[in-house]
Z-matrix of the N, CA and C atoms (Angstrom, degrees):
N
C 1 1.435
C 2 1.529 1 108.86
N 3 1.343 2 116.26 1 125.01
C 4 1.459 3 117.87 2 -178.90
C 5 1.539 4 111.54 3 -68.64
N 6 1.301 5 115.72 4 142.25
C 7 1.444 6 119.87 5 179.02
C 8 1.531 7 109.22 6 -92.81
N 9 1.294 8 114.99 7 148.85
C 10 1.441 9 120.47 8 178.50
C 11 1.522 10 108.09 9 -76.38
N 12 1.307 11 114.43 10 143.42
C 13 1.440 12 118.27 11 176.08
C 14 1.512 13 107.36 12 -77.08
N 15 1.320 14 115.16 13 124.60
C 16 1.451 15 120.18 14 -179.78
C 17 1.549 16 109.90 15 -81.85
N 18 1.309 17 112.45 16 136.57
C 19 1.472 18 117.28 17 175.14
C 20 1.537 19 108.75 18 -78.69
N 21 1.291 20 116.53 19 144.16
C 22 1.493 21 118.33 20 178.31
C 23 1.529 22 111.00 21 -63.13
N 24 1.281 23 116.01 22 141.26
C 25 1.430 24 121.55 23 178.58
C 26 1.531 25 107.37 24 -77.27
N 27 1.344 26 117.01 25 129.34
C 28 1.465 27 117.86 26 179.70
C 29 1.521 28 109.26 27 -63.40
N 30 1.284 29 115.22 28 131.95
C 31 1.476 30 120.36 29 -179.53
C 32 1.509 31 107.45 30 -88.92
N 33 1.293 32 116.51 31 122.27
C 34 1.443 33 120.29 32 175.24
C 35 1.527 34 107.62 33 -88.06
N 36 1.260 35 114.10 34 142.79
C 37 1.442 36 119.99 35 -179.95
C 38 1.518 37 108.27 36 -69.84
N 39 1.305 38 116.78 37 145.61
C 40 1.464 39 118.24 38 178.81
C 41 1.522 40 110.43 39 -64.41
N 42 1.265 41 116.49 40 170.10
C 43 1.452 42 125.71 41 -178.39
C 44 1.518 43 109.39 42 -43.85
N 45 1.330 44 118.66 43 112.32
C 46 1.462 45 121.91 44 -171.66
C 47 1.538 46 112.76 45 -93.57
N 48 1.300 47 118.48 46 -12.65
C 49 1.444 48 120.25 47 -176.85
C 50 1.502 49 110.21 48 -73.91
N 51 1.295 50 117.01 49 132.77
C 52 1.467 51 120.70 50 176.15
C 53 1.508 52 107.71 51 -101.60
N 54 1.308 53 115.42 52 119.97
C 55 1.456 54 121.92 53 179.98
C 56 1.510 55 109.92 54 -98.65
N 57 1.322 56 117.13 55 133.58
C 58 1.445 57 121.76 56 177.06
C 59 1.523 58 108.88 57 -127.92
N 60 1.325 59 116.51 58 150.85
C 61 1.449 60 118.79 59 177.69
C 62 1.517 61 109.05 60 -84.97
N 63 1.328 62 115.57 61 176.74
C 64 1.467 63 121.08 62 -173.29
C 65 1.534 64 109.98 63 -61.91
N 66 1.283 65 118.56 64 -40.69
C 67 1.479 66 121.82 65 -179.65
C 68 1.516 67 110.65 66 -60.76
N 69 1.320 68 116.58 67 -49.87
C 70 1.467 69 121.71 68 179.54
C 71 1.486 70 112.20 69 -60.56
N 72 1.342 71 117.10 70 -43.29
C 73 1.456 72 122.04 71 179.55
C 74 1.527 73 110.81 72 -62.17
N 75 1.314 74 116.39 73 -43.85
C 76 1.493 75 120.20 74 179.03
C 77 1.527 76 110.30 75 -64.31
N 78 1.332 77 117.82 76 -37.03
C 79 1.450 78 120.70 77 177.15
C 80 1.520 79 113.26 78 -66.90
N 81 1.329 80 115.59 79 -41.67
C 82 1.468 81 120.91 80 -178.60
C 83 1.526 82 111.33 81 -66.15
N 84 1.352 83 115.45 82 -45.04
C 85 1.456 84 120.57 83 -175.72
C 86 1.521 85 114.01 84 -91.19
N 87 1.340 86 115.64 85 -7.56
C 88 1.461 87 121.31 86 -179.46
C 89 1.523 88 110.97 87 56.80
N 90 1.343 89 114.80 88 53.46
C 91 1.459 90 119.98 89 179.34
C 92 1.523 91 108.67 90 -124.38
N 93 1.310 92 117.10 91 165.01
C 94 1.441 93 122.63 92 -178.92
C 95 1.545 94 110.95 93 -90.61
N 96 1.322 95 115.17 94 169.94
C 97 1.449 96 120.79 95 175.61
C 98 1.527 97 111.00 96 -58.38
N 99 1.347 98 113.50 97 -42.51
C 100 1.480 99 120.17 98 -178.77
C 101 1.498 100 111.30 99 -60.66
N 102 1.320 101 116.47 100 -43.68
C 103 1.489 102 120.77 101 -179.79
C 104 1.527 103 109.09 102 -62.51
N 105 1.350 104 116.54 103 -46.10
C 106 1.458 105 119.09 104 -179.55
C 107 1.533 106 110.47 105 -62.26
N 108 1.301 107 118.01 106 -41.10
C 109 1.465 108 123.01 107 178.04
C 110 1.538 109 110.07 108 -61.50
N 111 1.333 110 116.74 109 -45.25
C 112 1.473 111 121.40 110 178.35
C 113 1.530 112 111.40 111 -63.25
N 114 1.308 113 117.83 112 -40.70
C 115 1.461 114 121.96 113 177.12
C 116 1.536 115 110.89 114 -61.54
N 117 1.337 116 116.48 115 -37.84
C 118 1.486 117 119.58 116 178.64
C 119 1.521 118 109.49 117 -67.29
N 120 1.334 119 117.58 118 -43.08
C 121 1.447 120 121.84 119 179.44
C 122 1.556 121 110.93 120 -61.35
N 123 1.334 122 116.97 121 -37.90
C 124 1.452 123 122.02 122 -178.69
C 125 1.533 124 112.38 123 -85.57
N 126 1.314 125 115.63 124 2.37
C 127 1.491 126 122.80 125 179.16
C 128 1.532 127 112.42 126 63.72
N 129 1.348 128 116.54 127 27.33
C 130 1.468 129 119.49 128 175.19
C 131 1.538 130 108.94 129 -75.11
N 132 1.344 131 116.65 130 -39.67
C 133 1.449 132 121.25 131 175.00
C 134 1.527 133 107.02 132 -124.34
N 135 1.308 134 115.37 133 149.62
C 136 1.455 135 119.77 134 176.37
C 137 1.528 136 108.16 135 -123.04
N 138 1.299 137 115.34 136 144.48
C 139 1.442 138 120.55 137 -178.12
C 140 1.526 139 109.90 138 -112.52
N 141 1.323 140 114.10 139 151.70
C 142 1.464 141 122.05 140 172.75
C 143 1.519 142 105.28 141 -113.89
N 144 1.330 143 116.99 142 129.73
C 145 1.435 144 120.78 143 -177.54
C 146 1.543 145 107.81 144 -99.31
N 147 1.328 146 115.09 145 121.78
C 148 1.467 147 122.04 146 176.97
C 149 1.535 148 107.68 147 -130.13
N 150 1.300 149 116.87 148 119.27
C 151 1.451 150 120.02 149 178.19
C 152 1.504 151 113.19 150 65.20
N 153 1.323 152 116.16 151 29.01
C 154 1.476 153 120.79 152 179.10
C 155 1.517 154 113.50 153 80.13
N 156 1.322 155 117.99 154 8.86
C 157 1.474 156 121.70 155 -178.88
C 158 1.530 157 108.32 156 -122.15
N 159 1.324 158 116.65 157 138.91
C 160 1.464 159 120.63 158 -179.11
C 161 1.542 160 110.44 159 -88.62
N 162 1.320 161 112.88 160 137.34
C 163 1.444 162 120.63 161 176.52
C 164 1.537 163 109.39 162 -126.03
N 165 1.312 164 116.13 163 146.79
C 166 1.467 165 122.79 164 -176.20
C 167 1.528 166 109.46 165 -122.20
N 168 1.329 167 116.20 166 143.37
C 169 1.456 168 122.33 167 178.08
C 170 1.520 169 108.00 168 -81.78
N 171 1.308 170 116.67 169 106.37
C 172 1.475 171 122.01 170 -175.83
C 173 1.511 172 111.64 171 -64.45
N 174 1.314 173 119.28 172 -36.16
C 175 1.475 174 120.66 173 -178.05
C 176 1.520 175 110.81 174 -68.27
N 177 1.339 176 118.15 175 -36.56
C 178 1.450 177 120.69 176 176.61
C 179 1.518 178 112.30 177 -67.25
N 180 1.313 179 116.72 178 -35.44
C 181 1.455 180 120.91 179 176.74
C 182 1.523 181 111.22 180 -69.26
N 183 1.347 182 116.68 181 -39.29
C 184 1.460 183 120.92 182 176.51
C 185 1.517 184 110.57 183 -61.52
N 186 1.332 185 117.25 184 -43.22
C 187 1.469 186 120.67 185 178.64
C 188 1.514 187 111.71 186 -61.91
N 189 1.340 188 116.18 187 -41.30
C 190 1.444 189 121.17 188 178.40
C 191 1.517 190 110.28 189 -62.40
N 192 1.330 191 116.31 190 -45.22
C 193 1.478 192 120.75 191 -178.15
C 194 1.526 193 111.30 192 -63.36
N 195 1.333 194 116.69 193 -34.94
C 196 1.483 195 120.36 194 179.18
C 197 1.515 196 111.77 195 -67.41
N 198 1.334 197 118.33 196 -28.31
C 199 1.448 198 119.88 197 -178.22
C 200 1.537 199 112.82 198 -83.22
N 201 1.319 200 117.10 199 -11.50
C 202 1.452 201 120.64 200 -177.94
C 203 1.540 202 109.68 201 -83.00
N 204 1.339 203 115.92 202 143.87
C 205 1.485 204 117.78 203 177.17
C 206 1.495 205 110.91 204 -67.92
N 207 1.316 206 115.84 205 145.94
C 208 1.469 207 121.38 206 179.87
C 209 1.521 208 109.90 207 -75.96
N 210 1.336 209 115.68 208 139.63
C 211 1.460 210 119.61 209 176.84
C 212 1.517 211 108.44 210 -83.73
N 213 1.322 212 114.80 211 142.21
C 214 1.457 213 120.52 212 176.95
C 215 1.531 214 108.02 213 -83.85
N 216 1.326 215 116.16 214 137.47
C 217 1.438 216 120.01 215 -179.99
C 218 1.533 217 109.33 216 -79.03
N 219 1.322 218 114.78 217 147.47
C 220 1.487 219 119.12 218 -179.57
C 221 1.523 220 106.54 219 -95.65
N 222 1.311 221 116.40 220 100.55
C 223 1.460 222 121.35 221 176.51
C 224 1.482 223 110.08 222 -129.58
């Protein structure tokens, strides 16, 4: 009996979201604790709490930053 040719199973990419804690996020963006706190209050960034520690989705923050207009430097 001939066997059916099986189609390859589409490979899904592994979990692509990069999670960073508050310290790492502040270091990457060069912002203070107060700024991060204010961004959370304004719902600019959202945190996920795991084990009592906050983690932020870095790719979502990058997308948000890309949509913001660039500031002109004062020179």
